[in-house]
LUMTI-155219 format. One record per residue (C-alpha): residue in one letter; x, y, z negated; residue number from 1. Coordinates in steps of 0.5 Angstrom, whole numbers. Layout:
BEGIN
 code    px    py    pz pos
    a     X     Y     Z NUM
...
END
This chain:
BEGIN
 code    px    py    pz pos
    m   199   312  -129   1
    h   198   319  -128   2
    p   199   321  -121   3
    i   205   326  -122   4
    f   209   320  -125   5
    t   206   315  -119   6
    y   209   321  -114   7
    l   215   321  -118   8
    i   216   314  -117   9
    q   215   314  -110  10
    v   219   319  -108  11
    n   225   316  -112  12
    i   224   309  -109  13
    a   225   313  -102  14
    l   231   316  -105  15
    t   234   310  -107  16
    l   233   306  -100  17
    f   236   312   -96  18
    y   242   312  -101  19
    l   243   305  -100  20
    l   242   305   -93  21
    y   247   311   -93  22
    s   252   307   -97  23
    l   252   300   -93  24
    v   252   303   -86  25
    l   253   310   -85  26
    k   258   312   -91  27
    n   265   311   -87  28
    d   264   315   -80  29
    t   266   322   -79  30
    f   259   325   -76  31
    l   259   330   -82  32
    r   254   334   -79  33
    l   249   329   -77  34
    r   250   326   -84  35
    r   248   333   -87  36
    v   242   332   -83  37
    f   241   325   -85  38
    f   241   327   -92  39
    l   236   333   -91  40
    s   231   329   -88  41
    a   232   324   -93  42
    i   230   329   -98  43
    v   225   332   -95  44
    f   221   326   -92  45
    s   222   323   -99  46
    l   218   329  -102  47
    f   213   329   -97  48
    y   211   322   -95  49
    p   207   320  -101  50
    f   202   325   -98  51
    w   202   322   -91  52
    t   197   316   -89  53
    i   196   313   -83  54
    p   189   309   -84  55
    a   191   304   -78  56
    l   197   302   -82  57
    s   193   299   -88  58
    d   191   293   -84  59
    f   198   291   -84  60
    r   199   289   -92  61
    i   205   287   -94  62
    s   203   285  -101  63
    s   198   285  -106  64
    m   199   288  -113  65
    g   195   288  -119  66
    l   197   293  -124  67
    g   194   294  -131  68
    e   193   291  -138  69
    v   190   284  -136  70
    e   194   279  -132  71
    a   190   273  -132  72
    t   190   266  -128  73
    v   184   262  -128  74
    i   185   255  -126  75
    v   179   252  -123  76
    e   178   244  -124  77
    g   171   242  -122  78
    t   166   246  -126  79
    n   171   248  -132  80
    a   176   253  -132  81
    t   182   254  -137  82
    i   185   261  -137  83
    l   193   261  -138  84
    q   196   268  -140  85
    d   201   271  -144  86
    e   199   272  -152  87
    g   199   279  -151  88
    s   196   280  -145  89
    t   189   282  -147  90
    t   191   286  -153  91
    r   193   293  -153  92
    a   200   294  -156  93
    a   200   298  -163  94
    v   205   303  -160  95
    p   203   308  -155  96
    w   209   307  -150  97
    a   206   310  -145  98
    r   205   317  -149  99
    i   212   316  -152 100
    i   216   315  -145 101
    s   212   321  -142 102
    l   214   325  -148 103
    v   221   323  -147 104
    y   221   325  -140 105
    i   218   332  -141 106
    v   223   333  -146 107
    v   229   331  -142 108
    t   227   334  -136 109
    f   226   341  -140 110
    i   233   340  -142 111
    f   236   339  -135 112
    l   231   345  -133 113
    l   235   349  -139 114
    r   241   347  -136 115
    f   240   349  -129 116
    i   237   356  -131 117
    g   244   357  -135 118
    q   248   355  -129 119
    l   244   361  -125 120
    l   245   366  -130 121
    s   252   364  -131 122
    i   253   366  -123 123
    l   249   372  -124 124
    r   254   374  -130 125
    v   260   373  -125 126
    n   256   377  -120 127
    m   255   383  -125 128
    r   262   383  -127 129
    s   265   382  -120 130
    e   268   388  -116 131
    r   265   388  -109 132
    c   271   389  -104 133
    s   273   387   -97 134
    i   279   382   -95 135
    a   280   382   -87 136
    g   274   385   -86 137
    i   270   380   -90 138
    p   266   382   -96 139
    v   267   378  -102 140
    y   267   379  -109 141
    r   273   380  -113 142
    l   273   375  -120 143
    e   276   378  -126 144
    d   277   371  -129 145
    d   282   366  -126 146
    m   277   361  -123 147
    t   277   357  -117 148
    p   274   361  -111 149
    f   267   359  -109 150
    s   261   361  -105 151
    f   253   362  -107 152
    f   249   363  -101 153
    n   252   369   -97 154
    r   256   371  -103 155
    i   264   369  -103 156
    f   267   370  -110 157
    i   275   370  -110 158
    h   280   372  -115 159
    t   285   375  -111 160
    g   291   376  -115 161
    n   293   368  -115 162
    h   293   367  -108 163
    s   298   369  -102 164
    e   295   372   -96 165
    a   296   365   -92 166
    e   292   362   -98 167
    l   287   367   -98 168
    s   286   367   -90 169
    q   284   359   -91 170
    i   280   360   -97 171
    l   276   365   -93 172
    l   275   361   -87 173
    h   273   355   -92 174
    e   268   359   -96 175
    q   265   362   -89 176
    t   263   356   -87 177
    h   259   354   -93 178
    t   256   361   -92 179
    r   255   361   -85 180
    q   252   354   -85 181
    w   248   355   -91 182
    h   250   350   -95 183
    s   247   352  -102 184
    i   241   350   -99 185
    d   243   343   -99 186
    i   246   344  -106 187
    m   239   347  -109 188
    l   235   342  -106 189
    i   239   336  -109 190
    e   239   340  -116 191
    l   232   340  -116 192
    v   231   333  -114 193
    c   236   331  -120 194
    l   232   336  -125 195
    f   226   331  -124 196
    s   229   325  -122 197
    w   235   325  -128 198
    w   233   318  -129 199
    n   235   315  -123 200
    p   242   314  -122 201
    f   241   314  -114 202
    a   239   321  -114 203
    w   246   323  -117 204
    f   250   318  -113 205
    m   246   322  -107 206
    k   248   329  -110 207
    r   255   327  -110 208
    e   255   325  -103 209
    i   252   331  -101 210
    t   257   335  -105 211
    m   262   332  -102 212
    n   260   332   -95 213
    l   259   339   -95 214
    e   266   340   -97 215
    y   268   336   -91 216
    l   264   340   -87 217
    a   268   346   -90 218
    d   275   343   -89 219
    n   273   341   -82 220
    g   271   349   -81 221
    v   278   351   -83 222
    l   282   346   -79 223
    c   278   348   -73 224
    e   281   355   -73 225
    g   288   352   -72 226
    v   290   352   -79 227
    d   296   346   -80 228
    s   293   340   -84 229
    t   299   339   -88 230
    e   299   346   -91 231
    y   292   347   -92 232
    q   292   340   -96 233
    y   298   343  -100 234
    h   294   349  -102 235
    l   288   345  -104 236
    l   293   341  -109 237
    r   295   348  -112 238
    l   288   350  -114 239
    i   286   343  -117 240
    y   287   345  -124 241
    q   283   351  -124 242
    g   276   351  -127 243
    a   269   353  -123 244
    t   263   357  -126 245
    a   258   352  -125 246
    g   256   346  -121 247
    i   251   349  -116 248
    v   256   353  -112 249
    n   260   351  -107 250
    n   267   350  -109 251
    f   274   351  -105 252
    n   276   345  -110 253
    v   272   339  -112 254
    s   275   333  -116 255
    q   275   328  -111 256
    l   281   331  -107 257
    k   283   325  -105 258
    q   277   323  -101 259
    r   277   330   -98 260
    i   285   329   -95 261
    m   283   322   -93 262
    m   277   325   -89 263
    m   282   330   -86 264
    n   286   325   -83 265
    k   281   320   -81 266
    t   280   318   -74 267
    k   274   320   -71 268
    s   268   315   -70 269
    p   266   313   -63 270
    t   260   316   -61 271
    l   257   309   -60 272
    k   256   308   -68 273
    l   251   314   -67 274
    v   246   309   -66 275
    k   246   307   -73 276
    y   243   313   -75 277
    l   237   310   -72 278
    l   236   305   -78 279
    i   232   311   -81 280
    l   226   310   -77 281
    p   224   303   -79 282
    l   226   305   -86 283
    a   221   311   -86 284
    f   216   307   -82 285
    i   216   302   -88 286
    l   215   307   -93 287
    i   209   310   -89 288
    l   206   303   -88 289
    a   207   302   -96 290
    n   204   309   -98 291
    s   198   308   -93 292
    c   196   301   -96 293
    v   196   304  -103 294
    n   192   310  -101 295
    q   187   306   -97 296
    d   186   301  -103 297
    k   185   308  -107 298
    k   180   310  -102 299
    e   176   303  -103 300
    g   176   304  -110 301
    r   182   300  -112 302
    d   184   303  -118 303
    v   186   296  -121 304
    a   185   294  -128 305
    t   186   287  -128 306
    e   188   281  -123 307
    s   186   274  -123 308
    s   187   268  -118 309
    a   183   261  -118 310
    a   186   255  -115 311
    v   182   249  -113 312
    p   186   243  -114 313
    g   187   238  -108 314
    s   184   244  -104 315
    a   188   249   -99 316
    d   184   254  -102 317
    t   185   260  -107 318
    l   180   265  -109 319
    d   183   272  -112 320
    i   178   276  -116 321
    i   180   283  -117 322
    p   175   287  -121 323
    e   177   294  -120 324
    k   174   301  -122 325
    v   174   307  -117 326
    d   176   314  -119 327
    i   169   317  -121 328
    i   166   324  -120 329
    e   159   326  -123 330
    d   154   328  -118 331
    n   147   331  -118 332
    s   143   325  -119 333
    e   141   321  -124 334
    v   147   316  -123 335
    f   154   317  -125 336
    v   160   315  -122 337
    v   165   318  -127 338
    v   163   318  -135 339
    e   167   319  -141 340
    k   166   312  -143 341
    q   165   307  -137 342
    p   161   301  -137 343
    e   164   294  -140 344
    f   163   287  -139 345
    p   161   283  -145 346
    g   168   281  -148 347
    g   172   286  -144 348
    n   176   284  -137 349
    a   179   278  -140 350
    a   171   275  -141 351
    m   169   278  -134 352
    m   175   274  -131 353
    k   173   267  -134 354
    f   166   269  -132 355
    l   168   270  -125 356
    g   173   264  -125 357
    d   167   259  -127 358
    n   162   261  -123 359
    i   165   264  -116 360
    k   165   258  -111 361
    y   169   259  -104 362
    p   163   258   -99 363
    a   165   251   -95 364
    v   163   254   -88 365
    a   168   260   -90 366
    q   173   254   -91 367
    e   172   250   -85 368
    n   173   257   -81 369
    g   179   259   -84 370
    i   175   266   -86 371
    q   178   270   -92 372
    g   178   277   -94 373
    r   176   282   -99 374
    v   168   284  -100 375
    i   167   290  -104 376
    v   161   290  -108 377
    n   158   296  -112 378
    f   152   296  -117 379
    v   149   300  -122 380
    v   150   299  -129 381
    e   143   301  -132 382
    k   142   304  -139 383
    d   140   298  -142 384
    g   146   294  -139 385
    a   142   291  -133 386
    l   145   290  -126 387
    s   141   293  -121 388
    d   142   296  -113 389
    v   147   291  -112 390
    q   150   292  -105 391
    v   156   290  -100 392
    a   160   296   -99 393
    r   165   293   -95 394
    s   163   286   -91 395
    q   168   281   -89 396
    d   163   275   -87 397
    a   156   273   -89 398
    a   157   267   -93 399
    l   163   271   -97 400
    d   158   277   -98 401
    k   153   272  -100 402
    e   157   269  -105 403
    a   160   275  -108 404
    v   153   278  -109 405
    r   150   272  -112 406
    v   155   272  -118 407
    i   155   279  -119 408
    e   147   279  -120 409
    s   148   273  -125 410
    m   152   277  -129 411
    p   149   278  -136 412
    r   148   285  -139 413
    w   154   290  -139 414
    k   155   295  -145 415
    p   153   301  -141 416
    g   157   307  -140 417
    t   156   313  -144 418
    q   156   321  -143 419
    r   156   326  -148 420
    g   154   320  -153 421
    e   148   318  -149 422
    a   147   311  -145 423
    v   147   313  -137 424
    r   146   310  -131 425
    v   153   308  -128 426
    r   155   306  -121 427
    y   161   301  -121 428
    t   165   298  -115 429
    l   168   291  -116 430
    p   172   288  -110 431
    v   173   281  -109 432
    v   178   278  -105 433
    f   177   271  -102 434
    r   184   268   -99 435
    l   186   261   -96 436
    q   193   259   -98 437
    n   197   255   -93 438
END
């Protein structure tokens, strides 16, 4: 999978979890400012946590995952092995689904990008057609067309002809709250997130809640100035049928008017409920933990192509054999780490799975002492396919190391890797995970 798509998936997993936390635990309180901080923190954290790694956390592995085209299970019975797998697991699909999905994503994202640019241009047009003036000492832009008052960053747009002085005063208080607290930053940030995460419904749910919370804050700003709540709500009702210029502005009127009125009349939440917001900390820890484990695997050359497991009937031992290839780069020596065509076990990954399942035996001394873990072995596939320079890159136990090296040294000749059409020496990394089942 392309790193960009991996990053987007990680970001949206975090956004989804944060939204679920908000929806299940935080939604019904009245801590509006803290709620805004929660949303901003959730978005910023989601965008950056995929780049954060704490190596010490990688030891706490939550789960082991295999990704790729081949998923095989090897059941070892004595010296024989049977491979159980789906019929299409070792066969490439005729339809290039990955390319089709990537193309669809790019096209739809481009459409949303055009839509976003169109909204910005519509605001620019309104700004150019508006007359700058001052109302009660407050600089505003007088709209020519009859539409709902709105603000965008530090600019307030209003059609003055349809409002009484009392209404204008309340509208200005509302929009000043938006501009003074820079609510447009929140709007633009979540718009950009939805631009690239249009496929995630929870991103749109979060956008709706962020927009609504900003209106709660602006309404609260009006009421804090001593405006009568009932009179203000009637003014909101009068504006309900007026249109807005774009979805990326702070409107004096939004469609969820009922929720706004309910929030204005809601009893303030007790201070004790603030402790609920601490739940963001364990959630952030879990996400960083998972990311640390994934990044640690990558550093160890863990770009998983296949995954298999071998179980010995009548025994409590399970052996997971996970051959993987490293991200490869070319160095200045004769041995390559990345080539145009990588070396391959004769018969492909499925055949290598069967070979490993047939030949690896869990050392008895390791079983008796409860020793398990991953042994990472690297070796050089020579130009003629022979394996040389077999080394243990990461050791777990002498017995496990010895068994992993023994089986790899007993492998038949591979199909060599090629660079620019010529066979070359390539260093290959193969982690072997020995695991005991309770």
